C-alpha positions as CSV (number, residue, x, y, z in Angstrom):
1,M,297.0,-55.8,205.8
2,T,300.7,-55.1,206.5
3,L,302.4,-55.4,209.9
4,L,302.6,-51.6,210.1
5,E,298.9,-51.2,209.4
6,K,298.0,-53.8,212.0
7,F,300.3,-52.0,214.5
8,L,298.7,-48.6,213.9
9,L,295.2,-50.1,214.0
10,S,295.9,-51.9,217.3
11,I,297.0,-48.6,218.9
12,L,293.6,-47.1,218.0
13,F,292.0,-50.0,219.9
14,L,294.4,-50.0,222.8
15,L,294.2,-46.3,223.7
16,P,290.6,-46.3,224.8
17,L,290.8,-49.9,226.0
18,T,293.5,-49.1,228.5
19,Q,291.3,-46.4,230.1
20,I,288.3,-48.8,230.1
21,I,290.4,-51.5,231.9
22,N,291.6,-48.9,234.3
23,L,288.0,-47.8,235.2
24,F,287.0,-51.5,235.5
25,Q,289.9,-52.2,238.0
26,Q,288.8,-49.2,240.0
27,G,285.2,-50.5,240.0
28,A,284.2,-47.3,238.3
29,L,283.2,-48.6,234.9
30,P,279.5,-47.8,234.4
31,L,277.3,-50.6,233.2
32,Y,276.0,-48.4,230.3
33,I,279.5,-48.4,228.7
34,L,279.6,-52.2,228.6
35,I,276.0,-52.4,227.2
36,T,276.9,-49.7,224.6
37,I,280.0,-51.6,223.5
38,V,278.0,-54.8,222.9
39,V,275.4,-52.8,220.9
40,C,278.1,-51.2,218.9
41,I,279.8,-54.5,218.1
42,C,276.5,-55.7,216.7
43,C,276.2,-52.4,214.8
44,Y,279.6,-53.0,213.3
45,F,278.8,-56.4,211.8
46,F,275.4,-55.3,210.6
47,T,277.0,-52.3,208.9
48,L,279.4,-54.7,207.1
49,Y,276.5,-56.7,205.9
50,L,274.5,-53.7,204.6
51,I,277.6,-52.3,202.8
52,K,278.0,-55.6,200.9
53,E,274.3,-55.6,200.0
54,T,274.3,-51.9,199.0
55,M,277.4,-51.9,196.8
56,P,275.6,-53.6,193.7
57,L,272.6,-51.4,194.2
58,L,274.7,-48.2,194.0
59,L,276.4,-49.5,190.9
60,K,273.1,-50.3,189.3
61,A,271.8,-46.8,190.1
62,G,274.9,-45.2,188.5
63,I,276.2,-43.8,191.9
64,Q,279.8,-44.8,191.2
65,G,283.2,-43.3,190.5
66,R,286.6,-44.2,189.1
67,D,289.8,-44.3,191.3
68,L,291.9,-41.6,189.6
69,H,295.1,-43.0,191.2
70,K,294.4,-46.4,189.6
71,P,293.8,-45.8,185.8
72,G,292.2,-48.6,183.9
73,T,290.3,-50.0,186.9
74,D,286.5,-50.6,186.9
75,P,284.1,-48.0,188.5
76,I,283.4,-48.7,192.2
77,P,280.3,-47.8,194.3
78,E,280.2,-44.3,195.8
79,S,278.3,-42.6,198.6
80,I,278.5,-45.6,200.9
81,G,277.9,-43.1,203.7
82,I,274.2,-43.7,203.0
83,V,274.7,-46.9,204.9
84,S,276.8,-45.7,207.8
85,G,274.7,-42.6,208.5
86,P,271.3,-44.3,209.0
87,M,273.0,-47.2,210.8
88,Y,274.6,-44.8,213.3
89,L,271.3,-42.9,213.8
90,G,269.4,-46.2,214.4
91,C,272.0,-47.3,217.0
92,V,272.0,-44.0,218.8
93,I,268.2,-43.8,218.9
94,L,268.1,-47.4,220.2
95,L,270.5,-46.4,223.0
96,Q,268.4,-43.3,223.7
97,I,265.4,-45.5,224.2
98,V,267.3,-48.0,226.4
99,Y,268.7,-45.2,228.7
100,Q,265.6,-43.0,228.5
101,I,267.6,-39.9,227.5
102,K,265.3,-36.9,227.3
103,L,268.0,-34.2,227.0
104,S,266.8,-31.6,224.3
105,E,270.4,-31.1,223.1
106,F,270.6,-34.9,222.4
107,N,267.5,-34.8,220.2
108,A,268.6,-31.7,218.5
109,G,272.0,-33.2,217.8
110,I,270.4,-36.2,216.2
111,T,268.3,-33.9,214.0
112,S,271.4,-32.0,212.9
113,I,273.2,-35.2,211.9
114,C,270.1,-36.3,210.0
115,F,270.2,-33.1,208.0
116,M,273.8,-33.5,207.1
117,V,273.4,-37.1,206.0
118,L,270.6,-35.9,203.7
119,L,272.8,-33.0,202.4
120,G,275.7,-35.3,201.8
121,F,273.7,-37.7,199.7
122,M,272.0,-34.9,197.9
123,D,275.5,-33.6,197.0
124,D,276.7,-37.0,195.8
125,V,273.7,-37.3,193.5
126,L,273.1,-33.7,192.4
127,N,276.7,-32.2,192.8
128,V,275.5,-29.1,194.8
129,R,277.5,-25.9,194.6
130,W,279.9,-25.0,197.4
131,R,278.1,-21.9,198.5
132,V,274.8,-23.8,198.7
133,K,276.4,-26.5,200.8
134,I,277.9,-23.9,203.2
135,Y,274.4,-22.3,203.6
136,L,272.7,-25.6,204.2
137,S,275.5,-26.5,206.7
138,F,274.5,-23.5,208.8
139,V,270.8,-24.6,208.5
140,S,271.7,-28.1,209.7
141,I,273.5,-27.0,212.8
142,L,270.7,-24.6,213.9
143,P,268.6,-27.2,215.9
144,L,271.6,-27.9,218.1
145,I,272.6,-24.3,218.6
146,V,269.0,-23.3,219.5
147,A,268.8,-26.2,222.0
148,Y,272.2,-25.5,223.6
149,S,271.8,-24.6,227.2
150,G,275.3,-25.1,228.5
151,S,277.9,-22.6,229.8
152,T,279.1,-19.8,227.6
153,Y,282.1,-19.1,229.8
154,V,285.7,-19.1,228.6
155,L,288.6,-19.7,230.9
156,I,291.0,-16.8,231.3
157,P,294.7,-17.8,231.0
158,K,296.9,-17.1,234.1
159,F,299.2,-14.7,232.3
160,V,296.1,-12.6,231.3
161,K,295.0,-12.5,234.9
162,I,298.4,-11.3,235.9
163,V,298.7,-8.6,233.2
164,F,295.2,-7.2,234.0
165,S,295.4,-7.9,237.8
166,T,292.1,-9.7,237.9
167,A,291.0,-12.6,240.1
168,H,288.3,-13.8,237.7
169,T,289.0,-17.3,236.3
170,A,286.5,-17.2,233.4
171,I,284.5,-14.7,231.4
172,D,281.0,-15.0,230.0
173,I,281.0,-14.2,226.3
174,G,277.4,-15.0,225.8
175,I,276.1,-15.1,222.2
176,F,279.6,-14.9,220.9
177,Y,280.3,-18.4,222.2
178,K,277.3,-19.7,220.3
179,I,278.5,-17.9,217.2
180,F,281.9,-19.5,217.6
181,V,280.3,-23.0,218.0
182,T,278.1,-22.4,215.0
183,F,281.0,-21.5,212.6
184,F,283.3,-24.2,214.0
185,S,280.6,-26.8,213.5
186,V,280.2,-25.8,209.9
187,F,284.0,-25.9,209.6
188,C,284.0,-29.5,210.9
189,T,281.4,-30.7,208.5
190,N,283.3,-29.3,205.5
191,S,287.0,-29.7,206.6
192,I,287.0,-33.5,206.4
193,N,285.4,-33.3,203.0
194,I,288.3,-31.2,201.6
195,L,291.1,-33.2,203.3
196,A,290.4,-36.1,200.9
197,G,291.4,-37.8,197.6
198,V,293.3,-40.8,199.1
199,N,291.8,-44.2,199.8
200,G,291.0,-44.5,203.5
201,L,291.9,-40.9,204.4
202,E,288.4,-39.5,205.1
203,V,287.4,-42.4,207.3
204,G,290.8,-42.7,208.8
205,Q,291.0,-39.1,210.0
206,S,287.5,-39.4,211.4
207,I,288.4,-42.5,213.4
208,V,291.6,-41.0,214.8
209,I,289.7,-37.9,216.0
210,G,286.8,-40.1,217.2
211,V,289.2,-42.2,219.3
212,A,290.8,-39.0,220.8
213,V,287.3,-37.8,221.7
214,L,286.5,-41.2,223.3
215,V,289.7,-41.1,225.4
216,L,289.1,-37.5,226.4
217,N,285.6,-38.4,227.8
218,L,286.8,-41.6,229.5
219,L,289.4,-39.5,231.3
220,R,286.6,-37.1,232.4
221,L,284.6,-39.9,234.1
222,N,284.8,-39.7,237.9
223,P,282.5,-41.8,240.1
224,N,282.9,-39.4,243.0
225,D,281.8,-36.4,240.9
226,A,278.1,-35.7,240.8
227,S,278.3,-32.6,238.6
228,M,276.7,-32.2,235.2
229,D,280.1,-32.6,233.6
230,Q,279.8,-36.3,234.2
231,E,276.5,-36.3,232.3
232,Y,278.1,-34.5,229.4
233,A,280.9,-37.0,229.3
234,R,278.4,-40.0,229.4
235,F,276.4,-38.5,226.5
236,S,279.5,-37.9,224.5
237,I,280.6,-41.6,225.0
238,L,277.1,-42.8,223.9
239,L,277.4,-40.7,220.8
240,I,281.0,-41.5,219.8
241,L,281.0,-45.3,220.3
242,P,278.4,-46.1,217.6
243,F,280.2,-43.6,215.3
244,L,283.5,-45.6,215.7
245,A,281.6,-48.8,215.1
246,V,280.2,-47.8,211.7
247,S,283.4,-46.0,210.7
248,F,285.5,-49.1,211.3
249,A,283.1,-51.0,209.1
250,V,283.4,-48.4,206.3
251,L,287.2,-48.4,206.6
252,K,287.3,-52.1,206.0
253,F,285.9,-51.5,202.4
254,N,287.5,-48.0,201.9
255,W,291.1,-48.8,202.8
256,C,293.6,-48.9,199.9
257,P,292.8,-50.4,197.5
258,A,289.3,-49.1,198.0
259,K,286.3,-51.3,197.1
260,V,283.9,-48.3,197.8
261,F,284.1,-44.6,198.0
262,V,282.6,-42.9,201.0
263,G,281.3,-39.9,199.2
264,D,280.2,-36.6,200.7
265,T,277.5,-38.4,202.6
266,Y,280.1,-39.9,204.9
267,T,282.3,-36.8,205.2
268,Y,279.5,-34.5,206.1
269,F,278.0,-37.1,208.4
270,S,281.3,-37.6,210.3
271,G,282.1,-33.9,210.6
272,M,278.6,-33.2,212.1
273,V,278.8,-36.2,214.5
274,L,282.1,-34.9,215.9
275,A,280.8,-31.3,216.1
276,V,277.6,-32.5,217.9
277,V,279.5,-34.7,220.3
278,A,281.8,-31.7,221.2
279,V,278.9,-29.3,221.7
280,I,276.8,-31.7,223.8
281,G,280.0,-32.7,225.7
282,H,280.9,-29.1,226.2
283,F,284.5,-29.4,224.8
284,P,284.4,-27.6,221.4
285,E,287.8,-25.9,222.2
286,M,289.4,-29.3,222.6
287,L,287.9,-30.6,219.4
288,A,289.5,-27.6,217.6
289,L,292.9,-28.8,218.8
290,F,292.1,-32.3,217.5
291,F,291.3,-30.6,214.1
292,I,294.8,-29.1,213.7
293,P,295.5,-31.0,210.4
294,Q,292.1,-29.9,209.0
295,I,292.8,-26.3,210.0
296,L,296.2,-26.4,208.3
297,N,294.6,-27.9,205.2
298,F,292.0,-25.1,205.2
299,L,294.7,-22.4,205.5
300,F,296.7,-24.0,202.7
301,S,293.6,-24.2,200.5
302,L,292.3,-20.7,201.4
303,P,294.0,-18.8,198.5
304,Q,292.4,-21.2,196.0
305,L,289.0,-21.3,197.8
306,L,288.9,-17.5,197.6
307,G,289.7,-17.5,193.9
308,F,293.2,-16.0,194.0
309,F,294.6,-19.0,192.2
310,P,292.8,-21.4,189.7
311,M,291.5,-24.6,191.3
312,S,290.7,-27.9,189.8
313,R,287.9,-30.0,191.3
314,H,290.0,-32.7,193.0
315,R,293.5,-31.2,193.5
316,L,295.1,-34.6,193.6
317,P,298.8,-35.4,193.6
318,K,300.3,-36.7,190.3
319,L,300.6,-40.4,189.8
320,N,303.9,-41.8,188.4
321,Q,302.6,-44.9,186.7
322,K,306.1,-46.4,186.5
323,T,306.8,-46.2,190.2
324,G,303.2,-46.3,191.4
325,K,304.0,-43.3,193.7
326,L,302.2,-40.0,194.1
327,A,304.1,-36.7,193.9
328,G,302.9,-33.3,195.1
329,Q,301.9,-30.6,192.6
330,K,302.7,-27.0,193.3
331,Q,299.5,-25.7,191.6
332,H,297.4,-27.6,194.1
333,H,297.4,-25.9,197.5
334,N,296.4,-28.4,200.1
335,L,298.0,-30.4,202.9
336,I,298.4,-33.6,200.9
337,N,300.4,-32.0,198.1
338,F,302.4,-29.9,200.6
339,W,303.2,-33.0,202.5
340,L,304.4,-34.9,199.4
341,R,306.6,-31.9,198.4
342,I,308.3,-32.1,201.8
343,V,308.7,-35.9,202.2
344,G,308.9,-36.9,198.6
345,P,306.8,-39.2,196.5
346,K,304.9,-41.9,198.3
347,T,302.5,-44.7,197.4
348,E,298.9,-44.0,198.1
349,K,298.7,-46.3,201.1
350,M,301.9,-44.9,202.7
351,L,300.7,-41.3,202.1
352,C,297.5,-42.1,203.9
353,I,299.4,-43.7,206.8
354,H,301.6,-40.6,207.0
355,I,298.7,-38.2,207.2
356,L,296.9,-40.4,209.8
357,V,300.0,-40.6,211.9
358,F,300.3,-36.8,211.7
359,Q,296.6,-36.6,212.8
360,A,297.3,-38.9,215.7
361,V,300.4,-36.9,216.8
362,C,298.3,-33.7,216.7
363,C,295.6,-35.3,218.9
364,V,298.3,-36.4,221.4
365,A,299.7,-32.9,221.3
366,A,296.2,-31.5,222.0
367,F,296.1,-33.5,225.3
368,G,299.5,-32.0,226.1
369,I,298.2,-28.5,225.4
370,R,295.2,-29.1,227.6
371,Y,297.5,-30.2,230.5
372,L,299.8,-27.2,229.9
373,Y,296.9,-24.8,229.8
374,R,295.5,-26.1,233.1
375,E,298.9,-26.2,234.9
376,F,300.7,-23.1,233.6
377,L,298.6,-20.9,231.4
């Protein structure tokens, strides 16, 4: 691992660690966070062990793929998300037993994640059609939407209140809020899957967003606040910490040059985890800001997804075998190729770092937008 990679990785650790230390100094760090961290460390090492044990089994079963950016190399195991998904679920259920969590939304969220792990592995094995995957994504999120019992109010910006001369600070949009959450959750599960094709990118973007979610909920903790918002923040932390643990374990094997491919099993699993955490934590609007790169990639891809332009299966940049660098292709409409056409050819590892830094910048900007909205809008 290069010095730059170590520096960027240390930032991902230091951001939430700084807030945890701050809470500890204030005497406001709940014991459950410390216990959860210990459980997640164990989960990380056990996931590493299981990945090593599963790799030869996947090869033997023929669940493998070739790295198209490294011609002439041997096939490597695919769908390693079949390890991280169950490990995550086992860790979360263990924490649920320890803390005796009986919230119906929590159980419904676990059910939705279970469905998406199954869908992802089914897609890796059977190569399910896109329209079928979209339909099954809606089915998977239904348990969480049915169990959702939180607020359906949306804050009204200050300039709107001035224009319409109203004193109301929020408006109840009722069923339309649940419709928004449903469609956005389906978007989350599929957007990470289409911003892919580079070693480490699928897991990397999930980790960056996961760290942003963790920091957001650590900032929400307030020992002097007895409202339900504190419960939502605690549930979000309990859900996101195990996710980061298994994702860091997967990244160790998936970082360029990858020893395993994560497959659709991981991408659908990670998207659903982030959506579930946002719904249970009652911050889907904030998660939408964290997903700005995925939204941009979707908008770039939309003409091809709708069939206005021909689309190949992978839409990968072109490899120059002499330089070892990737160059953007005009016929492939996605963020990766658009980025390469702007900044020029990059190695696969450097391209991944570029996209992840952009993801991190967007997450930081999301916090700025949140502050700006509260103070001025």
